[in-house]
C-alpha positions in Angstrom: 135.1 8.5 62.2 136.9 10.7 59.7 139.1 13.2 61.5 138.7 15.9 58.7 134.9 15.7 58.9 135.0 16.0 62.7 137.4 18.9 62.5 135.1 20.7 60.0 132.0 20.0 62.2 133.9 21.6 65.2 134.9 24.6 63.1 131.3 25.2 62.1 130.1 24.7 65.6 132.6 27.3 66.9 131.4 29.7 64.1 127.8 29.2 65.3 128.8 30.0 68.9 130.4 33.2 67.7 127.4 34.2 65.6 124.8 33.2 68.2 126.5 33.7 71.6 123.2 33.9 73.5 121.8 30.6 72.2 122.4 27.9 74.8 121.5 25.1 72.3 124.4 26.1 70.1 126.8 26.0 73.0 125.4 22.6 74.1 125.9 21.2 70.6 129.5 22.3 70.5 130.1 20.9 73.9 128.6 17.5 72.8 130.7 17.5 69.7 133.9 18.3 71.7 133.1 15.5 74.1 132.4 13.0 71.3 135.6 13.8 69.4 137.6 13.5 72.6 136.9 9.8 72.4 138.2 9.2 68.9 141.6 7.9 69.8 140.1 5.5 72.3 137.7 4.0 69.7 140.3 2.6 67.4 143.2 0.3 67.9 146.6 0.6 66.3 145.4 -1.3 63.2 142.2 0.8 62.9 140.0 -1.8 64.4 137.1 -0.9 66.8 138.0 -1.2 70.4 135.6 -1.7 73.3 135.2 1.3 75.6 136.2 -0.5 78.8 139.6 -1.4 77.2 140.6 2.0 76.1 139.0 4.5 78.5 142.4 5.9 79.5 143.1 7.1 75.9 140.3 9.6 76.0 141.4 13.0 74.6 141.7 15.1 77.8 142.0 18.5 76.0 138.8 18.2 74.0 136.9 16.5 76.9 137.9 19.4 79.2 136.9 21.9 76.4 133.5 20.3 76.2 133.0 20.3 79.9 134.1 23.9 80.2 131.6 24.9 77.5 128.8 23.1 79.2 129.7 24.7 82.6 130.0 28.2 81.2 126.6 28.0 79.5 125.0 26.6 82.7 126.4 29.5 84.7 125.2 32.0 82.2 121.7 30.7 82.3 121.5 31.3 86.1 
């Protein structure tokens, strides 16, 4: 995964959320992107090689994972 490409996708996702705040699909997409990017560091070893998930689960990016979870919860509450 290329970090710059992921960052740009997240930036565009956040723009969509601002432009379409009432669209739950847009919020869900951003939440999924945040959750996916949170695992980036855990997917690669120090030499850039792919690493099995069970070996590196502790390296998950907590901040982005929490951001994705918060987005998902917020939208779920808003739909009720």
